N, C-alpha and C positions, 0 to 999 in steps of 0.2 A: 653360801655369801651373805657375808655379813653386812648391813645396810642400818643405816640410822633410821629409827621411826620418826615417823612424819610429825611435825610438832601440830599442836593443838593450833584449832581453828575459831581465832576469835572473831567473832559479829559485831558490829554496833548496832546493830539493831535489836533493841532489848526484848523486843516480841517472838525476836526468831531464833531457834535455838539450833545452837551449831553442833556439830559431831565432837563426840567427846574426845580424847586421847586415846580411850578403849570404850569399849561397849558397857553396859555396866551386867553384873554378875545375872541377874534373874533372868537376863534374855530378853527382857524388854529393851528397846529403844528408848533414850532419854525425850522423849514425849507422851501425850496422852494417845490412851487408844484412838481417840477417833481421827487424832493428824495420823498415826501410824497408820490408819485405813486408806486415809487419803496418800501417804507417803508410798504404800504398800501400790496400792491403786494404779498412782501414776507409771511408775516401773512394768508394773506385769502389763500395762496398756501399750507401752513399749515392745512389748513381749507379741502382743495380739498384732500389730498393725506390722512387725516386721514379718510376722509367718504370713498376714493376710498379702505380703506382698508376693512371695509365693503364690497363694491363690490365684492373685488376680491375673498370674502369667498362663494358669494352668487350665483353668473353668471353663475359657470360651478361646482356647490356643487356637483352632480348626476356624471359628468365626472372624478371627482379628488377620488369620493365614489368608481366608478367601479375601478379607477386604483388602490387601494387599498383592493379593494374586499368588501368595507360598503356598505352596502343597507340598513341599519334599520335606520329608520328618527332619531331616538334620537340621535343616533352615529353622525350622517351626522349633526345635528345640531350643535355640537361641534364647528364646521368648522368657525362657524358663531359668537358662543356664546363663545367660547373662546378669541378671539378678543375684545369682547364687554365686560366681565368678566373683564381683567384688564386694560383696559382702564376706566371703571367707577369703578372699587376698586384703583388704586394706582395714578388717579386725586386729591384725598381725601388729599394727599402729597405732590403732585406735585406742586400747587400752594403755600404750606408754603418754602417749596425749594424754590421757586423762589423768596419770600418776602427775605429769610433771605441770598440767594447766588445772586441774581440776577436773573431777568427771560430770559435774553439773553444767559448765558450760561447753564441754564439748558434746553431752547428750542433746542439749538445747540446738546446738550448731548442726548437729547431724539430722534432727526431725526437720529446722527450716531446711537444709538441703535435699530430703527424703519429696518435704511438702514443691517444693521449686519442680522437680524433676517427674514427679507426680502429675502436675500442671503442662507441664512440657508433654508427657505420654501422653493423656489426653488431649494436647493440642495437633498430635501426632496423626489425630484421624483425618484429618481434612488433607491431608496428604497424601491421596493416594497411592501414587506414584513408585513409594519404596518405602519398606520396611525400616529403612537405615536408622531414624531418628528416633523412630517408637524402641527397639534394641539398645541405640543409647541411651537414651533416656531411661529404659529399664535398668541396664548397668550401672546410672549416675542414684537412682535413685536405691540402687544396692548398697551406694555408697554411701547415700546418708544413715542407712541402716547400719551398716559397719562402724559408724563413728556412734549411733545410738547403743545396742547390743552390751558391748562388752563392759561400758560403762554403769548403764542400768544393774549388770550383774555385779561391778564393783561397787557400788552405792550400798548394793543389798552387803555385800561381803562385808564392809566397812562397820556397817552397822551393825549387824545380829554375829555375836561370838560363836563360836563351835558349841553346837544342842540342838536340842531337838525344835524350837520353834526356828533356827536355822536352816534346820533339814527341811522342813514344812514351806519354809518362804520360798527355797531354791526348788522343793517339788511342784509348789502353786506355778510360780515361775515356767518350767516345763510344761505342766498340767497346760498353758495355754497356748503351746506350740500348736496342736492340731486345730482346736478352736480357734484358733487365728486364723490359717490359711482356711478352716471351712467360712468363715466369716470373708476372709477374700472370694473365697469362689463366690458365695452366695448374694454379696452384694456387688457382683460383678455379672454372673449370669442374671439378673432380674434386668436390669439397664440393656443389657446384649438381647435379651429375649424379646424385652415388649420397646425397645427404645434403640439407642445409642449406647455400645459399651465404652466409650469417652469417657461418660459420665464417673462411673466406678472413678476414674482414675482422678476426675476435679474432686469427686469428693473423698479419694485417701489424700488429696493436699489439702483439704479442709481440718481433716480428722490432726494431720499434723500439727497443722499452725495452732491447733484449739488444744493438741497434748503439750503444746511447747510452751503455749502461757499459764498453763496447769503447773508446768514442772515448774518454772520461777517462782511458785507461792507455795507449793505440796514439800518442794525438795531440800533438804538441809543446803546452808551457803560451802561452796569450796575457795580455796585461797583465788583471788583475782591474778595472780602471777605466777612464772614456774615456783615450784619449790628447789631451792638451791642445792639442796640437798641430793636432787635427783640428777642432776647434771642433765647437759644436753640431748637432743633426740641424735640417735645412734644412724647419721646418714647411711657412712657406707651399709651398714645392716640393713636399714631400711632400701635402699635402693636396690642391691643382691635381693633381698628376699621377696619384696612385691614384684617386682620385676621377673622373677623366677617360677612363682608361684602364677603369676600371667601368662607368663609362656607357655610353659607346661600346660595350663588349664586350654589356653587356646587349643594347641596343639592335637590334644587328649580332644578337643569336640571339635573340631575341626577336619580331622582325622577322617571320621564316617559320612562326610558329607563330601569331599572333593576325593579322598582316599589318599592312602598314606606314601603311596609312590610321589604323591605331587612333592617335590624337591621342599618348598618352603615348608611343610606339615613339620616332616621327623629334622628339618633344619632348629626352628623352634623348639621341638623339645629337647634335641640336645644343647642348645642354649639355656634353656632355664633348668635343665637337670647339671649345667655346669655354673650358674647362676646361685642354684640352692645348694653345689656342693660349697662355694665360695665362702657363701653366707655364713654354713655353718664353721668352717674356718675363722672367719671374721669375729660371729659371734662368743665362740671362745676364747679369741684375744683382746675383745673389748673390756672396757672396764666400766661401764654403763651399757652390758649388751639388750638390743631390744629384745630377746629373749634369752633368758639364762641359762644356757647350754648346759653349764659347767654343774648346774645345780640339779638338773633332769636325772632322776634315778629309772632302775629299769622297770618300776612299779608304773612311774607315770607313763615311760614308753608304752609299758602294756595297755594298760587302758586307754589311752588315747591312738592307740593300733585300733584297739575296739571298737571305738568311737567312728574312727573311718568307715572301717568294714562294715559296720552295722547301717549308720545315716547314708552310705554309699548305695545299699542294698533298698531302703526305701526311700531312696528317689527314683530307682527304677522299681517297684514295686508302687509308688503312687501316678511315674508319668505316664506309665502303658495302661495303668489302671483304668485311667481317663480316656487313652484311646480305645483302650477295649468296650467302656461301656458306650462310648458316645457314636463310635463308627460300625462295631461289631454286634452292638443289641440296640443301638439303633434310640438311645435316649435322649432328652434335649440336655444339654449345659447345667438347667435348674432342676431335674431329675437326676443326674449324674452326681449334684451338688446333694441334694436329699440322702441320697444312697451312701454316699460316703459320711452322713453326718453323725451315725454311731462314734465315730470316730474321736469326736470332740467329748464324748460324754466318758466312753468310756479311759478316754486320755486324763479327764479331770480324777475317777476313779481312781485310775492307777498311781495319779502323783499324790494323791493322799495316803493309798496304801504305802508307795514307796517313804514316806516321810514315816509313816508309824511303823516299818521294818527296819528302815538304813540303820536304825542303832543298835534294832536285836541280831539282822543277821550277819549283819557287815557290807560294805562297797564290793568286796570282789564276787559274791554271792550274789548282790543284785545285778550285778553286771553282766554275769553269764544268766540270769534268769531274763535280762533283756534283749540280748543275743541270740536267745531260744526264740524270742517270743518274734524278730526279726524273721529269724528262720522258716520259723510254723506260718508266718503269714506270705511271705515268699512263695510256700509248698505250696498253699493252698490256690492262691492265684494261678500258679504254673501247671497246675492241673485238671483246673475247672474249665467247662468245653463253653461253649458259645450261648447254646440252648440249654438252658440251665435256670431254673427259679433264682432270684436274686436272696433270696432267705439260706442258702446254705452256704457256699463256698465262699460265695463274693461278702456276705453279711459278715461271717463268721472274721474273716480275714481283716475289715474295717476293723472290728472290735480286738482284735489282738495285737494290730501294727501299733497301735498310740502304747503297748504297754513296754515294746522297745524303747519308744521315743522316750516316753516319761519316765521310767526307771534308769537307764541308763547315763541322761543327763542331771538330775540332782545329782546321784551318788558318783559322777566324775566331777563336777563342780566341790562336791564336799569334800574330796581326796585332794584337790590343787587348791580350794582357798584353805586349807589346812596346812599344806605344802610349803606355803608362800610367807613372807609378811604382811602383814595388815597394811603398809602403804603401796605395797604390790601386787595389788588386790586385780587391779586391771589388767597385769599380764597373764596374770591368773584366769581371769574370763576370755582374755584375747586367745590363748591357749587353745581351751575347749570352741570357743567359739569357731575359732580358723579352722578347725577340722572339721566340724560337724557340718559346718557351711562349703568348704573345700570341697568335703566328701559328697555331697549331695551333687555338685556339678560335674566332678572327675567321675559320679557313677554313672551317671548319662552317658558320656563320652564312652566310659569302656562298654556297655552295653549297646551304643551305637556302632563299635569299630567290629563287636564281634557281630552283629548283624548284617553290617556291610559287605561280610566275605561268607557269613551264611545261609543266608534268606534272602529270596526276593522282592525287593520293596515292593510289588504290587500284592504281594499277601503278606495280609495287617495279622491276620490271627498267629501265623508263624510268628513274626517278626515278634508279637505280644511275648507268644510263649518261650521263643531262645532269650529275650529280654530276662523275664521271669527265672530263668534257669540262672541268668548270670548273676542276678539276683541271689536266687541258692546258695549259690557256693561261694558266693562275699561272704553272705551271711551263717554260712557253714565255716566259713573261717574264723569268723568272728568269734562265733564259741570256743574256735579250738583258742584264739588267743587271749580270750577272756579266764575260759577253765587255767592255763598257762600262768595268769593272775595271780589265781586266787590260789595255785599251789606257792608261787611267788610268795604271796603274802603270807602265808602261813609260816614260810621258812624265816621270810625277813620283815616283821610288821612294822609298817609305819603307824595305823590309826588305832585311834581308841572306839572302839565301838561302843 
């Protein structure tokens, strides 16, 4: 799909360096090393805060449930799924908005929304009669994250040319995912254990405001009005895509709670499927599509399919591991956070290793290794007994799973970033971030559906084990898809490694 390149952006501020028409050939952005550090630190912190939102909903899940008198696992899962639902859904349009109006203002706006609804989530503590406001606030926190994440990735994609430096930056962006959710879990568990969990959400609000202020000064300027070459927003595609994703997700996550025999659940699923089908038809015919369906090739489909399967298995691993530790092994949220903390260190090592390996072995091989890591991590937890020392299966699973996360994300982002024009980096980021965030929410719904019809809800050990069996199945299928991607790449090369 031929598109005109984005015109050079001219700044009236002589002290501020705008993005040039194309990045320099040496792989360095057009500013000093010190400013590059500030620039990348700001964008990496966006990843930290987005993933911290996941950790906030997980670490003290049962404390928040007890506060609102909620004990049903299906209802509790919404504290996590609501955030992932809106993050994964609205990322679809957030990248396009960044391409139209500039990634920097959309990113800052996302931080402001994230801050506002973090304050509301904290304030919901004082309404003990219902958790509805808390769930709504969690969903709208996710909306802020959805505006923030793809535009952070897009700015990185525009600033760095394809090469080792770009690989390393994307790898670092992935590295901060496990560290981010661990920080979110830690700084929620501390006030929850020694005071009031609401303070963690107030702190998140202030952190988002501080980062928004930093972004004003550390990120290069972008156009203050829509780029005329981009056209308007594809409203039919936006409405069909977003409504379809929301309806399907709500159906999958509500089905385990009320049962799939409940009429409105399968009606939502059918309507969502029809909306997504119509979305594909509309996008194929649109002159300025939200997602360039016609430009997608089988290699991209293979990679996104593997990402969906791997990250959905990760969400199952993560959610039920915390239930296992806190309820069956009777550890505190703070100790559970400590027991998960090796993931942050291992994730950083995995990301650096991926940045070094990706140009030697290629994207498809990295993706296969990532899916194998997801599979091994799920097998370890699915076979571990309750009364076992932490230092065997739990510890090694926590070390292995970040290799799935931190190998799959930069590998997929490198491929998508290379596949689209520089002015459409937001669309590339949206495709990947929609897939992995949406997968995390759907994964919990798939596991919950299996549990509803196979286990007694009072047998938490059986619930955890059966859920992890689902994770094993999803990640094993991810291995198959990634191997298919490897063979397809060898027959139809798309990237120069």
